[in-house]
C-alpha atoms as an extended CHARMM CRD file, in Angstrom:
* protein
*
        83  EXT
         1         1  UNK       CA            -40.5640000000       56.1090000000       95.4070000000  PROA      1               0.0000000000
         2         2  UNK       CA            -36.8730000000       56.7670000000       95.3980000000  PROA      2               0.0000000000
         3         3  UNK       CA            -34.5560000000       54.8790000000       93.1160000000  PROA      3               0.0000000000
         4         4  UNK       CA            -32.9750000000       52.9590000000       95.9880000000  PROA      4               0.0000000000
         5         5  UNK       CA            -36.3550000000       51.6270000000       97.1570000000  PROA      5               0.0000000000
         6         6  UNK       CA            -37.8230000000       50.8910000000       93.7490000000  PROA      6               0.0000000000
         7         7  UNK       CA            -38.6630000000       47.1840000000       93.6230000000  PROA      7               0.0000000000
         8         8  UNK       CA            -39.2580000000       47.1220000000       89.8840000000  PROA      8               0.0000000000
         9         9  UNK       CA            -35.5270000000       47.4130000000       89.1820000000  PROA      9               0.0000000000
        10        10  UNK       CA            -33.7190000000       44.1160000000       89.6380000000  PROA      10              0.0000000000
        11        11  UNK       CA            -30.5670000000       42.6260000000       88.2140000000  PROA      11              0.0000000000
        12        12  UNK       CA            -30.2410000000       40.1020000000       85.4070000000  PROA      12              0.0000000000
        13        13  UNK       CA            -32.4620000000       37.0600000000       85.7070000000  PROA      13              0.0000000000
        14        14  UNK       CA            -29.5520000000       34.6590000000       85.3560000000  PROA      14              0.0000000000
        15        15  UNK       CA            -28.1340000000       36.0500000000       88.6240000000  PROA      15              0.0000000000
        16        16  UNK       CA            -31.2760000000       34.9240000000       90.4350000000  PROA      16              0.0000000000
        17        17  UNK       CA            -31.2240000000       31.5240000000       88.7470000000  PROA      17              0.0000000000
        18        18  UNK       CA            -27.5400000000       31.0350000000       89.5850000000  PROA      18              0.0000000000
        19        19  UNK       CA            -28.2020000000       32.0730000000       93.1610000000  PROA      19              0.0000000000
        20        20  UNK       CA            -31.0100000000       29.5890000000       93.6220000000  PROA      20              0.0000000000
        21        21  UNK       CA            -28.9800000000       26.7870000000       92.0280000000  PROA      21              0.0000000000
        22        22  UNK       CA            -25.9250000000       27.5140000000       94.1960000000  PROA      22              0.0000000000
        23        23  UNK       CA            -28.1010000000       27.5870000000       97.3150000000  PROA      23              0.0000000000
        24        24  UNK       CA            -29.7520000000       24.3020000000       96.3830000000  PROA      24              0.0000000000
        25        25  UNK       CA            -26.3640000000       22.7050000000       95.7940000000  PROA      25              0.0000000000
        26        26  UNK       CA            -25.1480000000       24.0310000000       99.1480000000  PROA      26              0.0000000000
        27        27  UNK       CA            -28.1290000000       22.5820000000      100.9810000000  PROA      27              0.0000000000
        28        28  UNK       CA            -27.6350000000       19.2550000000       99.2030000000  PROA      28              0.0000000000
        29        29  UNK       CA            -23.9690000000       19.0630000000      100.1980000000  PROA      29              0.0000000000
        30        30  UNK       CA            -24.7130000000       20.0810000000      103.7870000000  PROA      30              0.0000000000
        31        31  UNK       CA            -27.2620000000       17.2890000000      104.0130000000  PROA      31              0.0000000000
        32        32  UNK       CA            -24.7410000000       14.8740000000      102.5040000000  PROA      32              0.0000000000
        33        33  UNK       CA            -22.2160000000       15.7180000000      105.2020000000  PROA      33              0.0000000000
        34        34  UNK       CA            -19.8020000000       17.7340000000      103.0790000000  PROA      34              0.0000000000
        35        35  UNK       CA            -19.6940000000       20.8650000000      105.1860000000  PROA      35              0.0000000000
        36        36  UNK       CA            -17.1570000000       22.9430000000      103.2420000000  PROA      36              0.0000000000
        37        37  UNK       CA            -18.7700000000       22.3320000000       99.8700000000  PROA      37              0.0000000000
        38        38  UNK       CA            -22.1560000000       23.1440000000      101.3410000000  PROA      38              0.0000000000
        39        39  UNK       CA            -20.9700000000       26.3910000000      102.8910000000  PROA      39              0.0000000000
        40        40  UNK       CA            -19.1660000000       27.3960000000       99.6920000000  PROA      40              0.0000000000
        41        41  UNK       CA            -22.2900000000       26.7460000000       97.6270000000  PROA      41              0.0000000000
        42        42  UNK       CA            -24.4400000000       28.7370000000      100.0030000000  PROA      42              0.0000000000
        43        43  UNK       CA            -21.9550000000       31.6350000000      100.0050000000  PROA      43              0.0000000000
        44        44  UNK       CA            -21.8790000000       31.7580000000       96.2020000000  PROA      44              0.0000000000
        45        45  UNK       CA            -25.6600000000       31.6090000000       96.1320000000  PROA      45              0.0000000000
        46        46  UNK       CA            -25.8900000000       34.4810000000       98.5790000000  PROA      46              0.0000000000
        47        47  UNK       CA            -23.4880000000       36.5840000000       96.4750000000  PROA      47              0.0000000000
        48        48  UNK       CA            -25.4950000000       35.9190000000       93.3170000000  PROA      48              0.0000000000
        49        49  UNK       CA            -28.7950000000       36.7560000000       94.9830000000  PROA      49              0.0000000000
        50        50  UNK       CA            -27.3980000000       39.9450000000       96.5300000000  PROA      50              0.0000000000
        51        51  UNK       CA            -26.1860000000       41.1350000000       93.1260000000  PROA      51              0.0000000000
        52        52  UNK       CA            -29.6340000000       40.3900000000       91.7060000000  PROA      52              0.0000000000
        53        53  UNK       CA            -31.4960000000       42.0840000000       94.5520000000  PROA      53              0.0000000000
        54        54  UNK       CA            -29.3340000000       45.2550000000       94.5550000000  PROA      54              0.0000000000
        55        55  UNK       CA            -27.8770000000       45.5810000000       91.0220000000  PROA      55              0.0000000000
        56        56  UNK       CA            -26.7670000000       49.2180000000       91.3690000000  PROA      56              0.0000000000
        57        57  UNK       CA            -24.3420000000       48.7100000000       94.2410000000  PROA      57              0.0000000000
        58        58  UNK       CA            -20.5860000000       48.9330000000       93.7740000000  PROA      58              0.0000000000
        59        59  UNK       CA            -20.3110000000       45.2940000000       94.8640000000  PROA      59              0.0000000000
        60        60  UNK       CA            -22.6610000000       44.0990000000       92.1190000000  PROA      60              0.0000000000
        61        61  UNK       CA            -20.8450000000       46.1450000000       89.4750000000  PROA      61              0.0000000000
        62        62  UNK       CA            -17.5430000000       44.6730000000       90.6720000000  PROA      62              0.0000000000
        63        63  UNK       CA            -18.8500000000       41.0980000000       90.5370000000  PROA      63              0.0000000000
        64        64  UNK       CA            -20.3830000000       41.3280000000       87.0490000000  PROA      64              0.0000000000
        65        65  UNK       CA            -17.6830000000       43.4500000000       85.3460000000  PROA      65              0.0000000000
        66        66  UNK       CA            -15.1030000000       41.6250000000       83.2900000000  PROA      66              0.0000000000
        67        67  UNK       CA            -11.6140000000       41.7510000000       84.8240000000  PROA      67              0.0000000000
        68        68  UNK       CA            -10.1260000000       42.4040000000       81.3830000000  PROA      68              0.0000000000
        69        69  UNK       CA            -12.0860000000       45.5830000000       80.7620000000  PROA      69              0.0000000000
        70        70  UNK       CA            -10.5920000000       48.7560000000       82.1710000000  PROA      70              0.0000000000
        71        71  UNK       CA            -11.5050000000       52.3750000000       81.8520000000  PROA      71              0.0000000000
        72        72  UNK       CA             -9.0000000000       55.0160000000       80.8910000000  PROA      72              0.0000000000
        73        73  UNK       CA             -8.4250000000       57.7580000000       83.3840000000  PROA      73              0.0000000000
        74        74  UNK       CA             -9.5760000000       61.2960000000       82.6580000000  PROA      74              0.0000000000
        75        75  UNK       CA             -5.9980000000       62.4880000000       82.2000000000  PROA      75              0.0000000000
        76        76  UNK       CA             -5.4310000000       59.9280000000       79.4240000000  PROA      76              0.0000000000
        77        77  UNK       CA             -8.6220000000       60.9590000000       77.6370000000  PROA      77              0.0000000000
        78        78  UNK       CA             -8.0460000000       64.7030000000       77.7960000000  PROA      78              0.0000000000
        79        79  UNK       CA             -4.2850000000       64.7690000000       77.1390000000  PROA      79              0.0000000000
        80        80  UNK       CA             -3.2610000000       65.8640000000       73.6450000000  PROA      80              0.0000000000
        81        81  UNK       CA             -1.6190000000       63.3220000000       71.3880000000  PROA      81              0.0000000000
        82        82  UNK       CA              2.1560000000       63.7490000000       71.6710000000  PROA      82              0.0000000000
        83        83  UNK       CA              3.0990000000       61.0710000000       69.2350000000  PROA      83              0.0000000000
């Protein structure tokens, strides 16, 4: 099997748990009559489950990467110290 079709590789388990909880909350709010909260919960659940199902996509890496962490560019790493 190729790496893209390998079903043994999944994302972190907490992504699946969060996805199921968000979906359940969305269904609960839709049944309660709160449409926007229900749709928001279902959208967040779908995002979490997608990042669990396909963990190697650019979208999943973007979602689970901290916004405070940044990589240095190659020119900053290879430039000599001029200080």
